[in-house]
C-alpha positions as CSV (number, residue, x, y, z in Angstrom):
1,M,0.0,0.0,0.0
2,T,1.1,3.6,-0.6
3,G,-0.4,5.0,2.5
4,L,-3.3,6.7,0.8
5,T,-6.8,6.3,2.2
6,D,-9.6,5.3,-0.2
7,G,-10.9,8.9,-0.3
8,E,-7.6,10.2,-1.7
9,R,-7.2,7.7,-4.6
10,G,-7.2,9.5,-7.9
11,S,-6.7,13.0,-6.4
12,G,-3.3,13.3,-8.3
13,T,-5.1,12.7,-11.6
14,V,-7.7,15.4,-10.9
15,L,-4.9,17.8,-9.9
16,N,-3.0,17.1,-13.1
17,L,-6.1,17.5,-15.2
18,A,-6.8,20.9,-13.6
19,L,-3.2,22.1,-14.1
20,G,-3.4,20.9,-17.7
21,M,-6.6,22.9,-18.3
22,V,-5.0,26.0,-16.7
23,A,-2.0,25.6,-19.1
24,V,-4.3,25.3,-22.1
25,I,-6.3,28.4,-21.1
26,C,-3.1,30.4,-20.6
27,M,-1.7,29.3,-24.0
28,T,-5.0,30.2,-25.7
29,A,-4.9,33.6,-24.1
30,L,-1.3,34.2,-25.2
31,A,-2.2,33.2,-28.8
32,A,-5.1,35.6,-28.8
33,L,-2.8,38.4,-27.4
34,G,-0.2,37.6,-30.1
35,A,-2.8,37.8,-32.9
36,A,-4.2,41.1,-31.6
37,S,-0.7,42.5,-31.3
38,R,0.2,41.5,-34.8
39,A,-3.0,42.9,-36.3
40,Q,-2.5,46.2,-34.5
41,G,1.1,46.4,-35.9
42,L,-0.1,45.7,-39.4
43,A,-2.9,48.3,-39.0
44,Q,-0.3,50.8,-37.8
45,T,2.0,50.0,-40.7
46,A,-0.8,50.6,-43.2
47,A,-1.7,53.9,-41.5
48,D,1.9,55.1,-41.5
49,L,2.5,54.2,-45.2
50,G,-0.9,55.6,-46.2
51,A,-0.2,58.9,-44.5
52,L,3.3,59.2,-46.0
53,A,1.9,58.4,-49.5
54,A,-0.9,60.9,-49.0
55,A,1.5,63.6,-48.0
56,T,3.6,62.9,-51.0
57,A,0.6,62.9,-53.2
58,I,-0.2,66.5,-52.1
59,Q,3.3,67.5,-53.2
60,V,2.8,66.2,-56.7
61,G,-0.8,67.4,-57.1
62,A,-2.6,64.0,-56.8
63,D,-5.7,63.2,-54.6
64,P,-4.1,62.4,-51.2
65,C,-7.0,60.3,-49.9
66,A,-7.3,58.2,-53.0
67,V,-3.6,57.5,-52.8
68,A,-3.9,56.7,-49.1
69,A,-6.8,54.3,-49.8
70,D,-4.8,52.4,-52.4
71,V,-1.8,52.1,-50.1
72,V,-3.9,51.0,-47.1
73,Q,-5.8,48.5,-49.2
74,Y,-2.5,47.1,-50.6
75,N,-1.4,46.6,-47.0
76,M,-4.6,44.6,-46.3
77,A,-6.3,47.1,-44.0
78,V,-9.3,49.4,-44.4
79,L,-9.2,53.1,-44.7
80,V,-11.5,54.5,-42.0
81,A,-10.8,58.2,-42.3
82,C,-8.5,60.5,-44.3
83,T,-8.3,64.1,-43.3
84,V,-6.2,66.8,-45.1
85,E,-5.4,69.6,-42.8
86,A,-3.8,73.0,-43.3
87,A,-0.3,73.1,-44.7
88,G,-0.5,69.7,-46.3
89,V,-0.7,67.6,-43.1
90,V,-2.7,64.4,-43.7
91,T,-4.2,62.2,-40.9
92,V,-5.0,58.6,-41.9
93,E,-7.0,56.2,-39.7
94,T,-7.1,52.5,-40.6
95,A,-8.7,49.3,-39.3
96,R,-7.9,45.6,-39.7
97,D,-10.0,42.6,-38.5
98,V,-8.4,40.1,-36.2
99,D,-9.4,36.5,-35.4
100,L,-8.9,36.0,-31.7
101,G,-9.8,32.3,-31.7
102,M,-12.9,30.4,-30.8
103,T,-12.9,31.7,-27.3
104,W,-12.9,35.4,-28.0
105,G,-14.2,35.6,-31.5
106,T,-13.1,38.5,-33.8
107,G,-12.1,42.0,-33.1
108,T,-10.8,45.1,-34.9
109,A,-7.4,46.6,-34.6
110,T,-7.3,50.4,-35.4
111,A,-4.4,52.8,-36.0
112,R,-3.9,56.5,-36.8
113,A,-0.9,58.3,-38.4
114,R,-0.1,61.8,-39.5
115,A,2.3,63.0,-42.1
116,G,3.2,66.2,-43.8
117,P,5.9,68.8,-44.4
118,Q,8.2,69.7,-41.6
119,R,7.2,72.7,-39.6
120,S,9.3,75.8,-40.0
121,Q,10.7,77.1,-36.8
């Protein structure tokens, strides 16, 4: 005999199963966090590039928001807003869908970027 009473038989198995479930939940949460972080980074990249392209388009006389929309779409994001401000400063807002797994479903990562000529001092 191992010294266990009948009421304690199998308690190690239950404990191991519980710890295994905690590990699975933690790994799922980390995977969702990684997916959200990646989607936010891609949305920010699309916003940055779209704003730079739009600011450049102003310099050459093209439609800045149309150029931004093309660049953002090429980077697999959606152009949410494009604002041309005074002195050629452009603000671009983008969004990108993210799949967070079966547990958390889907979400949207958003980003904003501004670009334009350097301010004179």
